[in-house]
Phi, psi and omega in degrees: 000311178299319180301316178299318178299315180299315179299328184249026184291328178290315174299324180295319181293324179295315178303314181296318183295322181291326176296318178295329184285323188252347180255119178300124185245128178304150183300320180298320180297316181299317180295319178295320179290329173298313184292319176302313180297324174296313182298318180294323182295319179292319177300318179297315179299315178305319184292315180297319181295320184278340186281135178273347182239156177294138173268108187296335180273003188301321178300320182293317181294325179296316177294320182304304180297323177295317178299322179291318180297320175298318186288323179297318178302315184290316180302317181288324175300321179294317178299318184286318183297326182270001179056045180257004181297134178273000183290130181281100181246020184300324187283339184240009179260012179281231186265006175288148185269049183292332184297334182297315181290321179296315180293322178297315178300314186294314184292322179301312178303314183294318181296310177299323178291322176296321174300309184298307188292320175300320177299315181291324183289320176300319180295320181295312183295322177293318179293328184288327179285328185271327186277142175262115183261156172289151185304324184286343183261347186297320178295316180304305184288330175293325176293323178292321178297315180296323182293322179294319179296328176292319178298321177301311180297331179290321178295323174299320178296321175298319180298312179296319179300320180297320179294315181297316177300315183292313179284311180295320180295314182295319177295321179294317181293326181288310188272330183265311186263003176052044175269161171282161179304320181293315176304308180301316179297318180298310181301314185284314188291319183290321174297323187287342179301321186298300180295328178293316180300307185293320177294323179287323180294316179294316180294318179296318180298313179295321176297317178294327176298316182294314179296321180299315184297315179288314185287327182273355181287000000 
């Protein structure tokens, strides 16, 4: 049973991802799923470090968690753009310039994650070009390399989505909800810190897992 699940984990991930995209999910549940995804990412890295043998399904696990992470990011983006967040920001959504701190935090996370992930992906690609693998290992490490490139693309998507949320959410607040520019920026930017932080942490953890497997071999 477990073997069949592992073999079909990508189709399962695609179905779950599509479900997260088209089925409205409460904010609390999205947060719980985010934390669960983070816990699974950490557990996967811990398992890789302790295992003395290659985990053949690792590329599938990486893609599975990446797809789920991307879907959760889109779900949260929809919540923010539609102003459905349950976070009580009434006390800090006034004329205070709280959005400056929130934007600095998010941009710092995105920049540092980009530097870290691009460096790790570059190391993986370089290692694969220099190392001579056994024929039976070539497919495994080639899939890991593709997974790392997919993770890099996922981080780019997180960055683009943050920009869309910040701009689109602010415009929605101004023209639809009749908020001032500062009020809209406060509400959107502070709420966006949560998915941005969790998504970048998960992506960085998965990338490090792939890099650790390739470089420590």
